[in-house]
VEXFI-992287 format. One line per 8 residues: their letters; for each residue x, y, z of N, C-alpha, C. Coordinates in steps of 0.1 Angstrom, whole numbers. Example, Ala and Ser with C-alpha at 12.3 -4.5 7.8 and 13.67 -1.06 7.14 Angstrom:
# VEXFI-992287
AS> 132:-57:78:123:-45:78:132:-33:78  128:-22:71:137:-11:71:129:0:79
END
This chain:
# VEXFI-992287
METMIKVF> 1328:1414:1078:1331:1404:1069:1348:1403:1066  1353:1391:1067:1368:1392:1066:1372:1394:1050  1383:1402:1052:1390:1405:1039:1399:1394:1034  1398:1389:1022:1406:1379:1016:1418:1384:1009  1428:1375:1010:1440:1377:1001:1436:1373:987  1441:1381:978:1439:1376:963:1453:1379:956  1462:1370:952:1474:1372:946:1474:1368:931  1477:1379:923:1477:1378:909:1490:1379:903
SGNANRPL> 1493:1373:891:1507:1375:885:1504:1376:870  1515:1386:868:1516:1388:852:1527:1377:846  1531:1379:833:1539:1367:827:1555:1369:831  1558:1381:838:1574:1384:838:1580:1373:847  1574:1369:856:1581:1361:866:1571:1349:874  1563:1342:864:1553:1333:871:1559:1323:881  1569:1317:879:1574:1307:888:1576:1313:902  1579:1326:905:1582:1332:916:1570:1335:922
AEGIARSL> 1560:1339:915:1545:1342:919:1540:1329:923  1542:1318:917:1537:1304:924:1543:1300:934  1556:1302:936:1563:1302:950:1557:1310:962  1555:1322:958:1548:1331:969:1534:1326:972  1527:1322:963:1513:1317:965:1516:1304:974  1525:1297:972:1525:1282:979:1529:1287:994  1537:1296:995:1541:1301:1008:1528:1305:1017  1520:1312:1008:1508:1317:1015:1497:1306:1016
KRPLGDAT> 1499:1296:1011:1489:1284:1010:1477:1287:1004  1477:1294:992:1466:1297:985:1471:1297:970  1459:1294:962:1465:1294:946:1466:1309:942  1471:1310:929:1471:1323:922:1458:1326:917  1455:1339:918:1442:1345:913:1442:1341:898  1428:1340:894:1425:1336:880:1426:1349:871  1434:1350:862:1433:1363:854:1440:1359:840  1435:1367:831:1441:1364:815:1450:1375:814
VAAFSDGE> 1462:1374:812:1472:1383:808:1478:1379:795  1473:1385:785:1478:1381:770:1479:1391:762  1479:1391:750:1482:1403:740:1473:1400:728  1470:1413:721:1463:1411:711:1473:1409:698  1469:1407:686:1478:1403:675:1489:1413:672  1486:1424:674:1496:1434:674:1506:1437:684  1504:1430:694:1514:1429:706:1507:1439:719  1496:1445:717:1489:1452:726:1486:1445:741
VNVKIDEN> 1488:1447:751:1485:1440:763:1470:1439:766  1465:1428:769:1451:1426:770:1450:1418:785  1443:1424:794:1442:1418:808:1426:1419:812  1424:1407:817:1410:1405:823:1411:1396:837  1406:1403:847:1405:1395:860:1393:1386:858  1397:1374:860:1385:1363:857:1379:1359:872  1379:1366:883:1373:1362:895:1370:1375:902  1362:1374:913:1357:1384:920:1366:1390:930
VRGNDVFV> 1371:1402:929:1378:1407:939:1374:1419:949  1361:1423:947:1353:1433:952:1357:1432:969  1362:1442:975:1363:1443:989:1376:1434:994  1385:1429:985:1395:1420:988:1409:1427:988  1420:1421:996:1432:1427:998:1441:1421:984  1443:1428:975:1447:1421:961:1462:1426:960  1472:1416:957:1486:1419:954:1487:1416:941  1495:1422:932:1499:1420:919:1515:1419:918
IQPTNSPA> 1517:1405:914:1533:1404:913:1537:1405:900  1547:1413:898:1554:1415:885:1566:1424:885  1578:1418:883:1591:1424:882:1590:1433:869  1597:1444:868:1597:1452:856:1609:1453:848  1616:1441:848:1628:1440:839:1622:1440:824  1634:1441:815:1630:1439:801:1624:1426:798  1616:1426:788:1611:1436:779:1602:1447:786  1600:1457:777:1592:1469:782:1576:1465:785
SNIIELLV> 1573:1454:779:1560:1448:779:1554:1444:793  1566:1440:803:1564:1437:815:1559:1449:823  1563:1461:821:1559:1473:827:1543:1475:823  1542:1473:810:1528:1476:805:1519:1466:812  1522:1455:813:1514:1442:820:1510:1448:834  1520:1452:840:1518:1456:856:1508:1468:855  1510:1478:847:1502:1489:848:1486:1485:845  1484:1478:832:1471:1472:828:1466:1466:840
MLDAVRRA> 1473:1455:845:1468:1448:856:1462:1456:868  1470:1466:872:1467:1474:882:1454:1482:879  1455:1485:869:1440:1493:863:1429:1485:863  1430:1474:859:1420:1463:858:1415:1459:872  1425:1457:882:1420:1453:895:1414:1465:902  1420:1477:900:1414:1490:907:1399:1492:903  1397:1489:890:1382:1491:884:1372:1479:890  1378:1471:897:1369:1459:901:1365:1461:917
SPRRVTAV> 1369:1472:922:1366:1476:937:1372:1467:947  1385:1465:947:1390:1459:958:1392:1468:969  1395:1462:982:1398:1471:992:1410:1479:993  1421:1472:986:1434:1477:986:1442:1469:975  1451:1477:969:1459:1470:958:1474:1472:960  1480:1462:962:1496:1463:965:1503:1457:952  1512:1466:947:1521:1462:935:1533:1455:942  1534:1441:939:1546:1435:945:1555:1434:933
IPYFGYAR> 1566:1444:934:1576:1445:923:1590:1439:927  1592:1427:927:1606:1420:931:1616:1426:927  1617:1429:914:1629:1438:908:1623:1450:902  1625:1462:906:1620:1476:903:1630:1481:892  1626:1479:880:1635:1483:867:1633:1498:865  1641:1503:856:1643:1516:854:1649:1525:865  1653:1518:875:1658:1526:888:1672:1532:888  1679:1529:877:1694:1533:877:1694:1548:873
QDRKDQPR> 1684:1553:869:1684:1568:863:1675:1573:876  1680:1578:888:1671:1583:899:1674:1597:901  1683:1604:893:1686:1618:895:1691:1624:879  1690:1638:879:1695:1643:866:1708:1647:869  1719:1638:862:1732:1640:865:1738:1643:852  1732:1643:842:1738:1651:830:1727:1660:823  1728:1669:815:1718:1677:808:1710:1667:801  1697:1670:799:1687:1666:791:1686:1652:792
VAITAKLM> 1685:1646:804:1684:1631:807:1671:1630:814  1663:1616:812:1651:1614:820:1656:1609:836  1646:1613:843:1646:1604:856:1636:1593:857  1640:1583:851:1631:1571:847:1625:1565:860  1633:1564:872:1629:1561:886:1615:1568:889  1616:1581:887:1604:1589:892:1592:1587:883  1595:1586:868:1585:1584:859:1578:1569:862  1586:1558:865:1580:1546:870:1570:1548:882
ANLISTAG> 1574:1555:892:1567:1558:903:1554:1564:900  1553:1576:892:1543:1582:888:1532:1573:879  1537:1564:870:1530:1555:863:1522:1545:871  1531:1540:881:1524:1529:890:1514:1534:899  1516:1546:906:1507:1552:913:1495:1556:906  1495:1563:894:1484:1564:886:1475:1554:881  1483:1540:879:1477:1530:874:1467:1524:885  1469:1528:897:1460:1521:907:1467:1516:921
ADRILTMD> 1479:1516:920:1485:1509:934:1483:1518:945  1479:1510:957:1476:1518:970:1490:1516:979  1497:1507:975:1509:1503:982:1520:1496:974  1532:1497:976:1544:1491:969:1550:1481:978  1555:1468:973:1563:1461:981:1575:1456:970  1586:1459:973:1597:1455:965:1611:1453:973  1621:1449:967:1633:1443:971:1646:1450:967  1655:1452:975:1670:1458:971:1667:1469:961
LHSPQIQG> 1662:1479:964:1662:1490:953:1677:1493:949  1679:1499:937:1692:1503:932:1697:1514:940  1687:1524:944:1688:1536:952:1678:1536:961  1680:1535:975:1668:1536:985:1660:1549:984  1667:1559:980:1659:1570:980:1648:1572:970  1646:1561:961:1635:1560:952:1623:1558:960  1623:1553:973:1610:1554:981:1603:1567:981  1611:1578:982:1606:1591:983:1598:1596:971
FFDIPFDH> 1601:1588:960:1593:1593:945:1578:1589:948  1574:1581:958:1562:1577:960:1554:1583:971  1542:1587:968:1533:1592:980:1523:1583:986  1526:1569:984:1519:1558:989:1528:1551:998  1524:1542:1010:1530:1535:1016:1540:1525:1006  1552:1524:1013:1563:1517:1003:1571:1507:1014  1571:1495:1011:1579:1485:1019:1591:1481:1010  1602:1482:1016:1616:1479:1009:1623:1469:1016
LFASPVFI> 1621:1456:1011:1628:1445:1017:1641:1441:1012  1649:1433:1020:1662:1429:1015:1665:1415:1013  1673:1411:1005:1677:1396:1001:1686:1391:1011  1691:1400:1022:1700:1395:1031:1698:1382:1039  1685:1381:1044:1683:1367:1050:1684:1357:1043  1681:1357:1031:1683:1345:1022:1697:1342:1017  1705:1352:1016:1720:1351:1013:1727:1347:1025  1724:1350:1036:1733:1349:1048:1730:1335:1051
DHLKTRLP> 1717:1330:1052:1714:1316:1054:1724:1307:1045  1724:1311:1032:1732:1302:1022:1746:1303:1025  1752:1314:1026:1765:1317:1026:1770:1312:1038  1764:1311:1050:1770:1306:1062:1773:1293:1060  1767:1284:1052:1770:1271:1049:1781:1269:1039  1784:1279:1033:1795:1279:1021:1807:1286:1021  1807:1297:1030:1819:1305:1032:1829:1298:1041  1843:1297:1035:1854:1291:1043:1855:1302:1055
SDFVVVAP> 1863:1298:1066:1866:1307:1076:1876:1318:1071  1877:1328:1079:1885:1341:1077:1883:1347:1063  1869:1352:1062:1867:1360:1051:1865:1373:1053  1866:1381:1042:1863:1396:1042:1854:1399:1032  1844:1407:1036:1833:1413:1025:1839:1424:1018  1836:1424:1005:1843:1435:995:1831:1442:989  1831:1455:989:1821:1464:980:1828:1465:967  1820:1463:956:1826:1464:942:1829:1477:938
DIGSVKMA> 1823:1489:943:1823:1503:941:1818:1511:953  1820:1523:951:1816:1532:961:1801:1532:965  1793:1529:954:1779:1529:957:1773:1518:965  1783:1506:966:1779:1495:973:1784:1494:986  1789:1504:992:1797:1503:1004:1786:1502:1016  1776:1508:1016:1765:1508:1026:1762:1493:1028  1758:1488:1016:1751:1474:1016:1763:1464:1020  1775:1464:1016:1786:1456:1022:1788:1459:1034
RAYAQRLG> 1788:1471:1040:1790:1473:1054:1780:1464:1064  1767:1467:1059:1756:1460:1066:1757:1444:1066  1764:1440:1055:1765:1425:1055:1777:1419:1063  1787:1430:1064:1800:1426:1073:1797:1427:1087  1787:1436:1091:1783:1435:1104:1776:1424:1108  1767:1420:1098:1757:1406:1101:1766:1395:1101  1776:1392:1093:1786:1382:1092:1797:1383:1101  1799:1394:1108:1812:1396:1118:1824:1395:1110
AGLALVDK> 1826:1401:1097:1836:1400:1090:1842:1414:1088  1855:1414:1081:1862:1426:1079:1856:1433:1064  1859:1446:1061:1854:1452:1051:1865:1457:1040  1863:1456:1028:1873:1461:1018:1864:1468:1008  1872:1475:999:1864:1483:988:1872:1483:975  1868:1481:964:1873:1483:951:1872:1497:944  1882:1503:943:1883:1518:938:1881:1514:922  1870:1518:918:1866:1516:904:1865:1528:897
RRPRADEI> 1870:1529:885:1871:1542:876:1864:1537:862  1857:1546:856:1851:1546:843:1857:1555:832  1869:1549:827:1873:1560:815:1862:1564:805  1854:1554:801:1842:1557:792:1829:1551:798  1818:1554:794:1806:1548:799:1804:1535:799  1810:1527:789:1809:1511:788:1822:1505:791  1831:1513:798:1843:1506:803:1846:1508:816  1852:1498:821:1855:1499:836:1871:1495:838
EVMNIIGD> 1878:1505:847:1890:1503:850:1892:1502:865  1896:1489:870:1899:1488:883:1910:1493:888  1912:1504:897:1924:1511:900:1931:1503:912  1924:1501:925:1932:1496:934:1921:1488:944  1926:1480:952:1917:1476:964:1920:1483:977  1911:1487:984:1913:1494:997:1909:1485:1008  1918:1481:1015:1916:1470:1024:1926:1458:1023  1925:1449:1033:1934:1438:1031:1926:1423:1027
VADRNVVI> 1930:1419:1017:1924:1408:1011:1934:1396:1009  1945:1398:1011:1958:1387:1009:1956:1376:1019  1955:1364:1013:1955:1352:1021:1941:1353:1029  1931:1358:1022:1918:1359:1028:1907:1353:1018  1896:1346:1023:1885:1344:1014:1875:1355:1014  1870:1357:1002:1863:1371:1000:1850:1368:996  1839:1377:998:1826:1376:993:1822:1390:989  1819:1392:977:1815:1405:970:1799:1406:972
FDDIISTG> 1793:1417:977:1779:1419:976:1775:1431:968  1763:1428:959:1759:1441:951:1745:1439:948  1738:1449:943:1723:1448:943:1720:1442:928  1726:1447:917:1725:1445:904:1735:1438:894  1734:1428:889:1747:1424:879:1737:1423:864  1745:1432:855:1740:1434:841:1750:1425:833  1760:1433:828:1769:1427:819:1779:1419:829  1782:1421:841:1790:1413:849:1805:1419:848
STLVKAAA> 1808:1430:841:1821:1434:839:1827:1441:853  1819:1447:860:1823:1452:874:1829:1440:882  1818:1432:882:1821:1420:893:1832:1411:888  1835:1407:875:1845:1400:870:1859:1406:873  1859:1420:869:1872:1427:870:1876:1430:885  1866:1431:893:1868:1432:908:1874:1419:913  1869:1407:909:1874:1396:913:1886:1395:909  1890:1397:895:1904:1394:889:1915:1403:898
AIKKQGAK> 1909:1417:902:1920:1426:909:1921:1420:923  1911:1416:930:1911:1408:943:1922:1396:944  1919:1388:933:1928:1377:931:1942:1380:931  1945:1392:923:1959:1397:922:1964:1401:933  1956:1405:942:1960:1410:957:1963:1397:965  1960:1386:960:1963:1374:969:1954:1368:975  1942:1370:972:1929:1364:978:1926:1349:975  1920:1341:985:1918:1328:980:1908:1326:973
KIFAAVTH> 1897:1321:979:1885:1319:972:1875:1331:971  1871:1333:961:1861:1346:960:1847:1343:954  1837:1347:965:1824:1343:961:1816:1356:960  1805:1356:954:1796:1369:953:1781:1366:953  1775:1375:958:1760:1376:961:1754:1388:955  1746:1387:944:1738:1398:939:1725:1396:938  1716:1405:943:1702:1403:944:1696:1400:928  1697:1410:921:1689:1411:907:1698:1408:895
AVFAPDTS> 1696:1396:889:1702:1389:880:1698:1396:866  1701:1409:864:1697:1415:849:1708:1410:840  1707:1399:835:1718:1395:826:1716:1398:812  1729:1404:807:1731:1407:794:1733:1394:786  1733:1392:773:1735:1380:767:1747:1371:770  1760:1377:773:1771:1370:775:1776:1369:789  1767:1373:798:1771:1375:811:1774:1360:818  1766:1353:816:1767:1339:821:1781:1332:818
ERIQDSEL> 1784:1334:805:1798:1330:801:1809:1336:808  1807:1350:810:1817:1357:816:1818:1354:830  1809:1351:836:1809:1344:850:1817:1332:850  1814:1323:840:1820:1310:840:1835:1310:840  1841:1321:831:1853:1321:830:1861:1331:839  1854:1336:850:1860:1345:858:1867:1338:871  1874:1345:880:1879:1341:891:1869:1336:903  1857:1341:900:1846:1335:911:1845:1321:913
EELVVTDT> 1844:1317:925:1842:1303:930:1826:1301:929  1818:1310:932:1803:1309:930:1798:1324:930  1788:1326:923:1780:1336:922:1764:1333:927  1759:1339:936:1747:1335:943:1738:1348:938  1727:1344:932:1716:1353:927:1702:1350:933  1693:1358:933:1680:1354:936:1670:1353:924  1658:1350:926:1647:1346:916:1640:1357:914  1643:1371:916:1635:1382:913:1632:1383:900
IHHPPGSL> 1643:1380:891:1641:1378:876:1643:1365:871  1634:1362:863:1633:1346:859:1643:1344:847  1650:1332:849:1659:1327:837:1655:1312:837  1652:1308:823:1649:1294:822:1660:1284:826  1655:1273:833:1664:1263:838:1675:1258:829  1686:1258:833:1699:1253:824:1704:1265:816  1700:1276:817:1705:1288:808:1716:1295:815  1720:1290:828:1728:1299:836:1744:1292:838
SSKITVLS> 1751:1297:839:1766:1290:842:1764:1281:854  1773:1272:854:1772:1262:867:1776:1268:879  1785:1280:877:1789:1287:889:1778:1296:896  1766:1296:889:1757:1305:896:1744:1297:902  1743:1303:914:1732:1295:922:1721:1304:922  1709:1300:922:1698:1307:923:1691:1304:936  1687:1313:943:1680:1312:956:1665:1320:954  1657:1313:961:1642:1318:958:1639:1329:970
VGTLLGEA> 1633:1341:967:1629:1349:978:1613:1348:978  1607:1338:973:1593:1336:976:1588:1335:988  1595:1327:997:1589:1327:1010:1592:1339:1019  1602:1348:1016:1603:1361:1023:1593:1371:1017  1589:1370:1004:1580:1379:998:1565:1376:1003  1564:1361:1005:1550:1356:1009:1548:1361:1024  1559:1360:1032:1558:1364:1046:1553:1381:1046  1560:1387:1038:1557:1401:1038:1543:1405:1034
IRRIHEEE> 1538:1398:1025:1524:1399:1019:1514:1395:1031  1518:1384:1038:1510:1379:1049:1507:1391:1059  1520:1396:1064:1521:1407:1074:1514:1419:1070  1513:1423:1056:1509:1434:1052:1494:1433:1053  1488:1421:1049:1474:1416:1050:1468:1419:1064  1476:1412:1072:1472:1412:1088:1477:1424:1095  1481:1435:1089:1484:1448:1095:1495:1445:1105  1504:1436:1104:1516:1433:1113:1528:1441:1108
SLSSLFI> 1537:1443:1117:1550:1448:1114:1558:1441:1106  1564:1449:1096:1576:1441:1087:1589:1444:1091  1591:1452:1103:1604:1455:1107:1614:1443:1108  1611:1432:1114:1619:1422:1117:1624:1415:1103  1618:1417:1092:1622:1412:1080:1632:1421:1074  1635:1433:1079:1646:1442:1075:1660:1440:1081  1660:1431:1092:1671:1429:1099:1679:1419:1091
END
């Protein structure tokens, strides 16, 4: 008997889930994802999933109820006897604490891995982890996609000639190097220091950006301070137009305004995290990863290789 794909979504990013479903040419599964009057999450799967290949789409950005929704949905599906349950987590939240770098701190990335596995996921599909080693926190198959195909297709039409790729800090060098190789561009680095936990001081630029167009790549933008100060330092070194591409737009309340007032020509982000239409700066372009995630889901279901999607 043929195994069917069933795709369900929580409330964290339903527009992206609908885009994924469209790319798969099938409707979203019927499920009630609501809350009791006291805020407790209430989930009911309203269609038969017995023996099916089920994909639950839910990023785990703030508020924390998004995580609870994912866990409760996974548990509800698992108890309905599917063949396999895949948690599709476009943005894997709580990933920034992936090691014990100070006394008496939590390793929240490992905690999330334990919770998701215990809730009933047989497989994980996510995109641009803050730290790739988080894959090792799971004892189930883990597929880690990159937003690079979406960014590169867009930037090739936008970037002026003679540009250089810049890493905004040491942690982003590997990602920036991969983009530089794909785009056939040079590489530079921002030497960033933090005098205090909430303050960033850009020290200098390692590499030549004078009279060059620049594109900065990163995985997460929250307050935007790193990106804005990096762009200001790069401009001070004589750069022409400055673009940026960041996968996950984890925006703090004032981030959009900060980007609007910055030296950036354009900030490109993906829709792994939902922002209401009209809520973002005119400098911010949102690209959808729905087709990319949909293709990954199709290949997982049909037991095909995902390797070509990582290039």
